[in-house]
C-alpha positions in Angstrom: -3.2 -5.4 12.1 -3.0 -7.3 8.8 -1.2 -10.2 10.3 -2.2 -12.5 7.4 0.0 -10.4 5.0 3.7 -10.7 4.3 6.0 -7.8 5.2 5.8 -6.6 1.5 2.4 -6.5 -0.1 1.3 -6.5 -3.8 -1.0 -4.0 -5.6 -3.8 -6.6 -5.4 -3.3 -7.0 -1.6 -3.2 -3.2 -1.1 -6.5 -2.8 -3.0 -8.1 -5.4 -0.7 -6.6 -4.0 2.5 -7.9 -0.5 1.7 -11.0 -1.5 -0.3 -10.0 0.6 -3.2 -9.5 0.1 -6.9 -6.2 -0.4 -8.8 -6.2 3.2 -10.2 -6.6 4.7 -6.7 -3.8 2.4 -5.4 -1.4 3.5 -8.1 -2.3 7.1 -7.4 -1.5 6.7 -3.7 1.9 5.1 -4.6 2.9 7.6 -7.3 1.9 10.6 -5.1 4.0 9.2 -2.2 1.0 9.1 0.2 2.0 5.4 0.7 5.7 5.0 0.9 6.8 2.4 -1.6 9.4 1.8 -4.3 9.7 0.1 -7.6 11.9 -2.9 -8.3 11.9 -3.2 -12.0 8.3 -3.1 -13.0 7.0 -4.3 -9.6 5.9 -2.0 -6.8 7.3 -3.0 -3.4 4.9 -1.9 -0.7 6.0 -2.3 2.9 3.1 -3.4 5.1 4.1 -0.8 7.8 3.7 1.9 5.1 0.1 0.8 4.6 -0.5 0.8 8.3 1.1 4.3 8.6 -1.2 5.6 5.9 -4.2 4.3 7.6 -3.1 5.8 10.9 -2.5 9.2 9.3 -6.0 9.1 7.7 -7.6 8.4 11.0 -6.3 11.6 12.7 
């Protein structure tokens, strides 16, 4: 799943992967629903965390 993406994805890639807007993406990150961390001003979003979020939503 999502083989075309690197191990860490950007906000823009997250939006495209989940077909959501930037505001919703930031909401998911800040709430911890998608496990990620900030490095300076940049969000570091592990691709497995996105896949895990999708898996949990499907249950």
